[in-house]
C-alpha positions in Angstrom: -11.0 17.9 42.7 -12.8 20.4 40.8 -16.4 20.5 41.0 -17.0 21.3 37.4 -14.7 18.5 36.4 -16.5 15.8 38.3 -19.8 17.3 37.2 -19.1 17.2 33.4 -19.3 13.4 33.7 -22.8 13.3 35.0 -25.3 11.8 34.8 -23.7 8.3 34.3 -25.2 5.5 32.3 -26.6 2.5 34.4 -23.8 0.3 32.9 -21.1 2.9 33.9 -22.4 3.4 37.4 -22.3 -0.2 38.1 -19.0 -0.8 36.6 -17.5 2.3 38.9 -19.3 0.8 41.8 -17.8 -2.7 41.3 -14.4 -1.2 41.0 -14.9 1.0 44.2 -14.6 -2.3 46.2 -11.7 -3.9 44.6 -9.6 -4.2 41.4 -11.0 -6.7 39.0 -10.4 -8.0 35.6 -12.8 -7.6 32.7 -14.6 -11.0 33.4 -15.1 -10.1 37.2 -16.4 -6.9 36.4 -18.9 -8.3 34.0 -20.0 -11.0 36.7 -20.1 -8.2 39.4 -22.4 -6.0 37.5 -24.9 -9.0 36.8 -25.1 -10.0 40.3 -25.4 -6.4 41.8 -28.0 -5.7 39.4 -29.7 -9.1 39.6 -29.5 -9.8 36.2 -31.0 -6.8 34.9 -27.7 -5.7 33.4 -25.8 -8.1 31.5 -23.0 -6.8 29.4 -21.5 -8.7 26.4 -17.8 -8.8 26.2 -17.8 -6.1 23.3 -20.0 -3.8 25.5 -18.1 -4.4 28.5 -14.5 -3.7 27.1 -15.9 -0.9 25.1 -17.0 0.7 28.4 -13.8 -0.3 30.1 -11.7 1.5 27.3 -13.9 4.8 27.4 -13.5 4.7 31.2 -9.7 4.3 30.9 -9.6 6.9 28.3 -11.5 9.4 30.2 -9.4 8.7 33.5 -11.9 7.3 35.6 -10.3 3.7 35.8 -6.7 2.6 35.4 -5.2 -0.5 34.2 -3.1 -1.8 37.2 0.5 -2.4 36.2 2.0 -5.6 37.2 -1.3 -7.1 37.5 -1.3 -8.8 34.1 -1.9 -12.4 35.0 -0.9 -15.1 32.5 -3.6 -17.9 31.6 -2.8 -21.3 30.3 -4.0 -20.2 26.7 -1.1 -17.4 26.9 -3.5 -14.5 27.0 -3.0 -12.4 30.2 -5.9 -10.7 32.4 -5.7 -7.2 32.7 -7.0 -5.6 35.9 -8.7 -2.3 36.5 -9.0 0.1 39.4 -10.9 3.3 40.2 -8.9 6.5 39.9 -9.6 9.4 42.4 -11.6 11.1 39.6 -13.5 8.0 39.1 -14.4 7.7 42.8 -15.0 11.3 42.8 -17.6 11.1 39.9 -19.1 7.9 41.5 -19.7 9.9 44.9 -21.2 12.7 43.0 -23.7 10.4 41.0 -24.4 8.7 44.2 -25.4 12.2 45.9 -27.3 13.1 42.6 -29.4 10.0 42.8 -30.0 10.5 46.3 -31.5 14.0 45.7 -33.7 12.5 43.0 -34.9 9.8 45.4 -35.7 12.3 48.1 -37.5 14.4 45.8 -39.7 11.5 44.4 -40.4 10.6 47.8 -41.4 13.9 48.8 -43.8 14.3 45.7 -45.2 10.9 46.4 -46.2 12.0 50.0 -48.0 15.1 48.4 -50.1 13.3 46.0 
């Protein structure tokens, strides 16, 4: 994967970072994604359905996540649930963001020791 391609997505917003982290573990539907983000952030990030699906659509359009074929499961109300998974590009972007944040934390810790 081209480093420039990956780095053009950085830095990620907190919402996008946590959505990608959730999908790094397993494919999920939108409802599961919202719950996962809320749980992993201890409630500091709560996404309304509109915000959640706007971010999912944007991530899908940019090639960071895919909608899984054959994963639409029917519900009693007749609507299907769509499942999403991280793409290779999405994983590369997530790894690059984790590395960027680790460098920031390391820098902050070294500065804190000097003061």
